[in-house]
LOMI-271443 format. One record per residue (C-alpha): residue number from 1; x, z, y. Coordinates in steps of 0.1 Angstrom, whole numbers, plus 5000, padded with zeros to 4 digits. Last residue first. Layout:
<pts>
PT  nr  X  Z  Y
PT  NUM  X  Z  Y
...
</pts>
This chain:
<pts>
PT  nr  X  Z  Y
PT  146  6570  6668  8769
PT  145  6564  6671  8806
PT  144  6594  6644  8810
PT  143  6575  6618  8788
PT  142  6541  6616  8804
PT  141  6557  6608  8835
PT  140  6579  6581  8820
PT  139  6550  6561  8799
PT  138  6531  6562  8836
PT  137  6559  6546  8848
PT  136  6561  6522  8821
PT  135  6521  6515  8820
PT  134  6531  6508  8859
PT  133  6553  6484  8854
PT  132  6532  6465  8830
PT  131  6497  6469  8848
PT  130  6499  6430  8854
PT  129  6516  6413  8821
PT  128  6492  6435  8799
PT  127  6464  6424  8820
PT  126  6469  6385  8815
PT  125  6482  6397  8778
PT  124  6446  6408  8770
PT  123  6431  6376  8791
PT  122  6454  6356  8768
PT  121  6449  6374  8734
PT  120  6408  6372  8740
PT  119  6411  6335  8745
PT  118  6435  6330  8716
PT  117  6411  6353  8693
PT  116  6437  6381  8680
PT  115  6457  6393  8653
PT  114  6478  6424  8654
PT  113  6508  6429  8633
PT  112  6524  6462  8620
PT  111  6554  6483  8619
PT  110  6573  6465  8649
PT  109  6546  6450  8671
PT  108  6545  6413  8655
PT  107  6515  6393  8676
PT  106  6496  6365  8659
PT  105  6472  6344  8679
PT  104  6445  6331  8664
PT  103  6432  6293  8669
PT  102  6399  6278  8653
PT  101  6376  6309  8657
PT  100  6376  6349  8654
PT  99  6357  6371  8674
PT  98  6374  6398  8664
PT  97  6344  6413  8649
PT  96  6331  6379  8628
PT  95  6364  6378  8615
PT  94  6361  6413  8602
PT  93  6331  6411  8585
PT  92  6339  6375  8572
PT  91  6369  6390  8553
PT  90  6399  6368  8560
PT  89  6411  6342  8534
PT  88  6446  6341  8528
PT  87  6472  6317  8533
PT  86  6509  6322  8527
PT  85  6515  6286  8507
PT  84  6513  6296  8471
PT  83  6484  6324  8483
PT  82  6486  6353  8501
PT  81  6470  6383  8485
PT  80  6443  6407  8509
PT  79  6439  6447  8508
PT  78  6407  6449  8528
PT  77  6402  6477  8553
PT  76  6365  6483  8574
PT  75  6362  6517  8561
PT  74  6396  6529  8564
PT  73  6395  6515  8604
PT  72  6366  6527  8621
PT  71  6356  6554  8596
PT  70  6386  6571  8592
PT  69  6391  6567  8635
PT  68  6358  6583  8631
PT  67  6365  6610  8610
PT  66  6399  6621  8629
PT  65  6378  6617  8659
PT  64  6349  6648  8646
PT  63  6377  6670  8634
PT  62  6395  6664  8594
PT  61  6413  6696  8596
PT  60  6453  6698  8586
PT  59  6463  6680  8615
PT  58  6493  6657  8613
PT  57  6477  6627  8640
PT  56  6449  6608  8635
PT  55  6466  6572  8645
PT  54  6505  6579  8633
PT  53  6493  6595  8598
PT  52  6471  6561  8597
PT  51  6503  6543  8602
PT  50  6527  6559  8578
PT  49  6499  6557  8551
PT  48  6500  6519  8555
PT  47  6533  6515  8554
PT  46  6537  6501  8520
PT  45  6508  6480  8519
PT  44  6524  6462  8546
PT  43  6502  6466  8581
PT  42  6480  6437  8596
PT  41  6459  6452  8622
PT  40  6427  6431  8635
PT  39  6416  6427  8672
PT  38  6386  6438  8695
PT  37  6401  6460  8716
PT  36  6413  6486  8688
PT  35  6419  6474  8655
PT  34  6396  6463  8625
PT  33  6418  6463  8590
PT  32  6440  6442  8570
PT  31  6465  6454  8545
PT  30  6490  6435  8530
PT  29  6499  6416  8496
PT  28  6526  6390  8494
PT  27  6549  6413  8516
PT  26  6549  6422  8549
PT  25  6583  6421  8562
PT  24  6585  6380  8547
PT  23  6551  6374  8555
PT  22  6558  6382  8593
PT  21  6584  6356  8593
PT  20  6563  6331  8580
PT  19  6535  6330  8599
PT  18  6504  6336  8579
PT  17  6485  6309  8572
PT  16  6445  6312  8579
PT  15  6416  6313  8555
PT  14  6385  6320  8574
PT  13  6359  6296  8559
PT  12  6355  6271  8587
PT  11  6396  6272  8588
PT  10  6416  6295  8609
PT  9  6448  6275  8631
PT  8  6476  6292  8636
PT  7  6496  6308  8670
PT  6  6527  6328  8670
PT  5  6539  6359  8688
PT  4  6573  6375  8683
PT  3  6583  6409  8667
PT  2  6580  6425  8629
PT  1  6608  6445  8623
</pts>
């Protein structure tokens, strides 16, 4: 399971070391793409299809929301392979999308890893922490309705 958070440096050439504990789980080759809230997502090649099913739903129709999700995520996805030291070069378009420079934060979220610009993550983490109790209450109410 992918858990925890790690800080890493990104080079001027967009090369970054993937944390070892995450590499063990996602493998040497993985998929990286744009993700929500201006971060990136890393998923093992074997879990990529499952993640797509979770976010687009199990619909038989290719609706506008499914097409837009496909465009946003699939259209930005790359398959990357780490070098012998566990580093990968992030595509420029993805690094720019997530405003990555110098220091990045890797977050393990069970089946996926998010990559955030350090400053953006610090702001998001503060917001998430502030709203944690309310979010849990909302989830509990939503669960009771189903």
